[in-house]
Every structure is written in structure tokens, then in C-alpha cells.
C-alpha positions in Angstrom: 3.7 -5.7 34.5 6.0 -8.9 34.1 6.1 -8.7 37.9 2.2 -9.5 38.2 2.6 -12.6 35.8 5.5 -13.7 37.8 4.0 -14.1 41.1 1.7 -16.3 39.6 4.0 -19.8 39.9 5.0 -19.3 43.4 2.2 -21.7 44.3 4.5 -24.2 41.9 7.7 -23.7 43.3 6.7 -24.7 46.9 5.7 -28.0 45.2 8.5 -28.6 42.7 10.6 -25.2 43.1 13.9 -26.9 40.5 11.3 -27.3 37.9 9.6 -24.1 38.8 12.9 -22.1 38.7 14.1 -24.1 35.3 10.5 -23.0 34.0 11.0 -19.3 35.6 13.9 -19.1 33.6 12.6 -20.4 30.3 9.7 -17.9 31.0 11.2 -15.0 31.0 13.5 -15.6 28.1 10.6 -16.4 26.3 9.0 -13.5 27.2 12.2 -11.2 26.8 12.1 -12.2 23.5 8.9 -12.2 23.1 8.4 -8.4 23.9 11.6 -7.7 21.8 9.8 -9.0 19.0 6.3 -7.0 19.7 8.2 -3.8 20.1 9.5 -4.1 16.8 6.3 -5.4 15.7 4.2 -2.8 17.0 7.1 0.3 16.3 7.1 -1.3 12.2 2.5 -0.9 12.2 2.7 2.6 14.3 5.5 3.5 11.6 
């Protein structure tokens, strides 16, 4: 799922690689923590 989302920023990385790479790192970090939170929330919700 996430790899599909990560395909989008490639246009921006053409123009400004370092900025996009930094953005990408922050993005994947926040997505990781968000996924963790969603899994916890949904587990609580399902239970």
C-alpha cells in the first residue's frame, strides 16, 4: 500500500532531490508511527 503512495513524490525529487529525500524520510517516519497508532486504535476498536 505505502509503496504506491511513495511513487508520487518522484516528480518533485527530479527538481529538488535533497529536499525530497528529507521529506521522504519524515513522511515514512510519520506514516510508520501513524500506522502503529491506527493498528492500536483498530485493535482496541475491534476488541
